[in-house]
Short mmCIF file of the C-alpha atoms (twelve columns), coordinates in Angstrom:
data_MODEL
# 
_entry.id   MODEL 
# 
loop_
_atom_site.group_PDB 
_atom_site.id 
_atom_site.type_symbol 
_atom_site.label_atom_id 
_atom_site.label_alt_id 
_atom_site.label_comp_id 
_atom_site.label_asym_id 
_atom_site.label_seq_id 
_atom_site.Cartn_x 
_atom_site.Cartn_y 
_atom_site.Cartn_z 
_atom_site.pdbx_PDB_model_num 
ATOM 1  C CA . MET A 1  -0.061  0.021  0.333  1 
ATOM 2  C CA . ASP A 2  1.025   3.328  -0.653 1 
ATOM 3  C CA . VAL A 3  0.612   6.439  1.440  1 
ATOM 4  C CA . ASP A 4  -2.130  8.346  -0.930 1 
ATOM 5  C CA . ILE A 5  -4.280  4.794  -0.798 1 
ATOM 6  C CA . PHE A 6  -3.504  5.214  3.334  1 
ATOM 7  C CA . ILE A 7  -4.809  8.680  3.092  1 
ATOM 8  C CA . LYS A 8  -7.777  8.500  1.077  1 
ATOM 9  C CA . LYS A 9  -9.064  5.499  3.617  1 
ATOM 10 C CA . PHE A 10 -7.938  7.753  6.247  1 
ATOM 11 C CA . GLU A 11 -10.847 10.620 4.754  1 
ATOM 12 C CA . GLU A 12 -13.124 7.867  4.247  1 
ATOM 13 C CA . GLU A 13 -12.933 6.655  7.680  1 
ATOM 14 C CA . PHE A 14 -12.819 9.936  9.512  1 
ATOM 15 C CA . ASN A 15 -16.289 11.742 8.086  1 
ATOM 16 C CA . ASP A 16 -14.667 15.633 9.660  1 
ATOM 17 C CA . LEU A 17 -11.882 15.711 7.713  1 
ATOM 18 C CA . PRO A 18 -12.808 17.291 4.014  1 
ATOM 19 C CA . LYS A 19 -11.458 15.326 1.461  1 
ATOM 20 C CA . GLY A 20 -8.188  16.581 -0.197 1 
ATOM 21 C CA . SER A 21 -7.149  18.584 3.173  1 
ATOM 22 C CA . ILE A 22 -4.633  15.933 3.507  1 
ATOM 23 C CA . THR A 23 -1.170  14.614 1.676  1 
ATOM 24 C CA . PRO A 24 1.614   13.173 2.740  1 
ATOM 25 C CA . GLY A 25 3.891   16.198 4.121  1 
ATOM 26 C CA . THR A 26 0.605   17.362 5.856  1 
ATOM 27 C CA . ARG A 27 2.208   18.074 9.812  1 
ATOM 28 C CA . ILE A 28 0.570   16.284 12.399 1 
ATOM 29 C CA . SER A 29 1.354   19.579 14.459 1 
ATOM 30 C CA . ASP A 30 -0.968  21.534 12.044 1 
ATOM 31 C CA . MET A 31 -3.773  19.115 12.707 1 
ATOM 32 C CA . LYS A 32 -3.547  19.741 16.332 1 
ATOM 33 C CA . ASP A 33 -7.293  20.515 16.971 1 
ATOM 34 C CA . TRP A 34 -8.582  17.579 15.035 1 
ATOM 35 C CA . TRP A 35 -5.984  15.252 17.387 1 
ATOM 36 C CA . ASP A 36 -8.745  15.510 20.313 1 
ATOM 37 C CA . SER A 37 -8.624  12.080 22.464 1 
ATOM 38 C CA . LEU A 38 -11.368 10.751 20.930 1 
ATOM 39 C CA . ASN A 39 -9.950  10.883 16.876 1 
ATOM 40 C CA . VAL A 40 -6.484  9.440  18.691 1 
ATOM 41 C CA . MET A 41 -8.068  6.080  20.078 1 
ATOM 42 C CA . LEU A 42 -10.335 5.967  16.522 1 
ATOM 43 C CA . THR A 43 -7.214  6.301  14.262 1 
ATOM 44 C CA . ILE A 44 -5.783  3.501  16.971 1 
ATOM 45 C CA . VAL A 45 -8.576  1.558  15.945 1 
ATOM 46 C CA . PHE A 46 -8.684  2.698  12.614 1 
ATOM 47 C CA . VAL A 47 -4.707  1.547  11.650 1 
ATOM 48 C CA . LEU A 48 -5.778  -2.204 13.930 1 
ATOM 49 C CA . GLU A 49 -8.686  -3.077 11.879 1 
ATOM 50 C CA . TYR A 50 -7.625  -1.614 8.469  1 
ATOM 51 C CA . PHE A 51 -3.884  -2.821 8.718  1 
ATOM 52 C CA . GLY A 52 -3.919  -5.290 11.609 1 
ATOM 53 C CA . VAL A 53 -1.060  -3.162 12.774 1 
ATOM 54 C CA . ASP A 54 -1.316  -1.935 16.924 1 
ATOM 55 C CA . ILE A 55 0.182   1.618  17.108 1 
ATOM 56 C CA . GLU A 56 -0.115  3.473  20.312 1 
ATOM 57 C CA . LYS A 57 -1.068  7.382  20.371 1 
ATOM 58 C CA . ASN A 58 2.877   8.412  21.025 1 
ATOM 59 C CA . ASP A 59 3.237   6.758  17.643 1 
ATOM 60 C CA . ILE A 60 0.710   9.542  16.261 1 
ATOM 61 C CA . PHE A 61 1.989   12.259 17.761 1 
ATOM 62 C CA . GLU A 62 5.791   11.002 17.679 1 
ATOM 63 C CA . ALA A 63 5.244   11.724 13.283 1 
ATOM 64 C CA . LYS A 64 6.016   15.190 12.110 1 
ATOM 65 C CA . THR A 65 4.095   14.467 9.039  1 
ATOM 66 C CA . ILE A 66 1.190   11.950 7.542  1 
ATOM 67 C CA . ASN A 67 4.211   10.048 5.554  1 
ATOM 68 C CA . ASP A 68 5.627   10.093 8.627  1 
ATOM 69 C CA . LEU A 69 3.092   8.316  10.946 1 
ATOM 70 C CA . PHE A 70 2.372   5.612  7.288  1 
ATOM 71 C CA . ILE A 71 5.852   4.937  7.830  1 
ATOM 72 C CA . THR A 72 5.771   3.399  11.249 1 
ATOM 73 C CA . ILE A 73 2.590   1.961  10.250 1 
ATOM 74 C CA . GLN A 74 4.305   0.268  7.530  1 
ATOM 75 C CA . LYS A 75 7.333   -0.964 10.002 1 
ATOM 76 C CA . LYS A 76 5.195   -1.668 12.713 1 
ATOM 77 C CA . GLY A 77 3.599   -4.335 9.780  1 
ATOM 78 C CA . ARG A 78 6.690   -5.670 8.944  1 
ATOM 79 C CA . ALA A 79 7.553   -6.251 13.176 1 
# 
């Protein structure tokens, strides 16, 4: 899977994100208003359900960009 497919699925899952508002270079910190505790937990569940990868909230916040988060998911998926 590539990052564009990840973004498409992410935007489909979260209806409160406008379509096309996220790119691989979107900074996690620029989405700080969106990352409330509920969306963090829903993201963790989304990644587990769609990709079979268990991530933690620290994985989200340690990523600088959406692409960094995607890379983390890929790496954990291979572990």
